C-alpha positions in Angstrom: -0.2 0.0 -0.1 2.6 2.5 0.7 4.8 1.4 -2.7 1.6 2.2 -4.6 1.0 5.5 -2.5 4.2 6.9 -2.8 4.7 6.0 -6.8 1.1 7.6 -7.7 2.3 10.9 -5.3 6.0 11.0 -7.1 4.4 11.2 -10.7 1.5 13.2 -9.8 3.7 15.5 -8.3 7.1 15.8 -10.8 4.2 15.7 -13.1 2.5 19.1 -12.0 5.7 20.4 -11.0 7.0 19.6 -14.7 3.9 21.3 -16.7 4.8 24.8 -13.3 8.3 24.3 -15.0 7.2 24.8 -18.6 4.5 27.8 -17.7 7.3 29.5 -15.7 10.0 29.3 -18.6 7.3 30.4 -21.2 4.8 33.3 -19.0 6.9 33.5 -15.8 6.1 34.4 -12.8 2.4 35.5 -11.6 0.9 34.7 -14.8 -2.8 34.1 -14.8 -2.0 31.6 -18.0 -0.6 29.2 -16.0 -3.5 28.4 -14.2 -5.4 26.0 -16.8 -2.6 24.1 -17.6 -2.2 22.9 -13.8 -6.0 22.8 -13.2 -6.3 20.6 -16.3 -3.2 18.2 -15.4 -4.9 17.5 -12.2 -7.9 15.9 -14.1 -5.4 14.5 -17.1 -7.3 11.3 -18.1 -4.5 9.7 -19.7 -2.7 10.2 -15.8 -5.9 8.5 -14.0 -6.3 5.6 -16.1 -2.6 5.0 -15.8 -3.3 5.6 -11.9 -6.2 2.5 -12.2 -3.6 0.7 -14.0 -1.1 0.9 -11.4 -3.6 0.4 -8.6 -4.0 -2.7 -10.7 -0.9 -4.0 -11.0 0.2 -3.3 -7.7 -2.8 -5.0 -5.6 -3.3 -7.8 -8.6 -0.1 -8.8 -9.1 1.8 -8.4 -5.6 3.6 -11.6 -5.5 5.0 -10.7 -8.6 8.8 -9.3 -7.4 9.2 -5.2 -7.0 11.4 -5.1 -11.2 8.9 -6.5 -12.8 5.7 -4.6 -10.8 7.8 -1.8 -12.0 8.1 -2.9 -15.4 4.9 -3.4 -16.2 3.9 0.2 -14.5 6.3 1.7 -16.8 4.0 -0.3 -19.9 1.5 0.7 -18.2 1.8 4.6 -19.3 1.4 4.4 -23.6 -1.4 1.9 -23.0 -2.9 4.1 -20.7 -2.5 7.2 -23.1 -3.9 4.5 -25.9 -7.2 3.8 -24.0 -7.1 7.5 -23.2 -7.2 8.3 -26.6 -9.6 5.8 -28.4 -12.0 7.0 -25.7 -12.1 10.1 -26.7 -12.2 9.3 -30.5 -14.9 6.8 -30.1 -17.4 9.3 -32.1 -15.6 9.3 -35.1 -13.8 5.6 -34.8 -16.9 4.5 -37.3 -15.5 6.6 -40.3 -11.9 6.9 -40.0 -10.9 3.8 -37.8 -8.7 2.6 -35.0 -5.7 3.5 -37.4 -6.3 7.4 -37.3 -5.9 6.8 -33.4 -2.4 5.2 -33.8 -1.0 7.5 -36.0 -2.2 10.7 -33.5 1.3 12.3 -33.3 0.1 14.5 -30.3 -1.1 11.4 -28.3 2.7 10.1 -29.3 4.4 12.5 -27.5 1.9 12.4 -24.4 2.1 8.8 -24.5 6.5 9.7 -24.3 6.5 12.3 -21.7 4.0 10.2 -19.3 6.2 7.0 -20.0 9.4 9.0 -18.8 7.5 10.9 -15.7 6.6 7.8 -14.8 9.8 6.3 -15.0 11.4 9.5 -12.8 9.0 8.2 -10.1 9.7 4.6 -10.2 13.5 6.1 -9.6 11.9 7.9 -6.8 9.7 5.3 -5.3 12.4 2.5 -5.3 15.3 5.2 -3.5 12.5 6.6 -1.3 11.4 2.7 0.5 15.2 2.1 0.1 16.7 -0.1 3.8 20.2 1.1 5.5 21.2 4.8 4.8 17.5 5.9 3.6 18.5 10.2 4.5 20.7 9.7 1.8 19.0 7.3 -0.8 16.0 9.2 -0.7 17.8 12.9 -1.7 19.1 11.4 -4.5 16.5 9.9 -5.3 14.4 13.3 -5.9 17.4 14.6 -6.7 17.6 12.1 -9.7 13.9 12.7 -10.5 14.3 16.8 -10.7 17.4 16.5 -12.7 15.0 14.2 -14.8 12.6 16.8 -15.0 14.6 19.6 -16.4 15.9 17.7 -18.9 12.9 17.4 -20.4 11.7 21.1 -19.2 15.5 21.8 -21.3 14.1 20.1 -24.4 10.3 22.0 -24.5 12.1 24.7 -24.3 14.7 24.1 -27.9 11.2 23.2 -29.3 9.6 26.6 -28.3 12.3 28.2 -29.0 12.7 27.1 -33.0 9.6 25.5 -34.0 8.2 27.4 -36.0 5.2 26.1 -39.0 5.3 29.0 -41.6 8.6 31.6 -41.5 12.7 31.9 -41.6 15.5 30.7 -39.9 14.5 31.7 -36.3 17.1 34.0 -33.9 17.0 33.0 -30.3 16.4 35.9 -27.9 18.4 37.0 -25.2 16.0 35.8 -22.5 15.5 32.7 -24.3 19.5 32.1 -23.8 19.4 33.2 -20.2 16.3 30.5 -19.6 19.0 27.7 -21.3 21.5 29.2 -19.3 19.2 28.9 -16.0 18.0 25.7 -17.0 20.9 23.8 -18.0 22.8 25.0 -14.7 20.4 23.5 -12.4 20.1 20.1 -14.3 23.8 19.9 -13.9 23.8 20.5 -10.4 21.0 18.1 -9.6 22.2 15.5 -11.4 26.1 16.0 -9.6 23.9 16.1 -6.3 22.3 12.8 -7.0 25.8 11.5 -7.8 27.0 12.3 -5.0 24.3 10.9 -2.8 23.9 7.7 -4.3 27.5 7.1 -3.4 26.9 8.3 0.3 24.4 5.0 0.3 26.4 2.7 -0.6 23.7 1.4 -3.0 25.1 0.3 -5.5 22.0 0.0 -7.8 21.4 3.6 -7.0 25.1 5.3 -8.0 25.2 3.2 -11.3 21.5 4.6 -12.2 22.6 7.7 -11.1 26.1 7.6 -13.2 23.4 6.6 -16.4 20.4 8.8 -15.8 23.1 11.8 -15.1 24.9 10.9 -17.9 22.1 11.0 -20.5 20.7 14.1 -19.2 24.2 16.1 -19.3 24.0 14.9 -23.2 20.7 16.0 -23.8 21.6 19.2 -22.1 24.7 19.8 -23.7 22.5 18.8 -27.2 19.7 21.1 -26.6 21.4 24.5 -26.5 20.2 27.5 -26.6 21.2 29.2 -29.6 23.0 26.3 -31.6 26.2 25.9 -31.7 26.4 27.5 -28.3 29.3 25.5 -27.3 31.2 25.6 -30.7 30.0 27.9 -32.4 30.5 28.3 -36.8 33.5 29.8 -38.3 33.1 32.4 -40.7 34.5 31.1 -44.0 37.9 32.4 -44.7 38.3 35.7 -46.8 39.5 35.1 -49.7 42.9 36.9 -50.9 42.2 39.2 -53.7 43.1 38.1 -57.4 45.3 39.7 -59.3 44.8 40.1 -63.1 44.3 36.7 -65.0 46.6 35.6 -68.0 44.2 34.3 -70.5 47.2 33.8 -73.5 49.8 34.6 -75.8 49.3 38.2 -76.3 47.3 39.2 -73.2 48.9 42.3 -71.5 48.3 40.5 -68.4 51.1 37.8 -69.5 54.7 38.2 -68.5 56.2 39.1 -71.5 53.7 40.6 -73.1 
């Protein structure tokens, strides 16, 4: 029971915190535009269906070892999005068929985001419920989840900066460049601190997980740089030296000897 409550609560909190970070990075603190996304996230059908599937796995397969149940819970995230999308699309399924649902790009994006958040919630839950040196392990799990969430925010910021449907090349504004630096710095601090606390906890599995997730997160943070080429700016092409007169053949005054 405790494991289920911690797992569900961590995923819900991470989802809300992720939306809060996205809204803050887009609109700023105190904007009324942040209220609607937060309210909508509380009643998100994808999340509600995932909670139901998670409860079914946790209580219906309680004799299964924890890694197996956690794997099924991660798999339940895309399944939940698929089920919620099918239910929402029932009026149009007769004419379009299930293929239209499977080809829904927004649904696949939602499934990917929810799956990533669930994986982060499981990492926190496993660290929170660890035995032995529990406090450092809990802190490491929380920092690991926070770092992963900030990595998703970095990807969103890159998408928000450069995605355009119509128009020419986009140039990042100074505010967007500063936003990247702040988010990337917080991401790096969270992952490095997670590895340190994981080492203090002396839990081998947590240390390995922190190193793998932290390394991937730092790579993504480096790749999602704003502006593009921040760390390795493209060099300007060398200026060609002015050429002298060209000899075109015998009798050309530009040729040596005339």
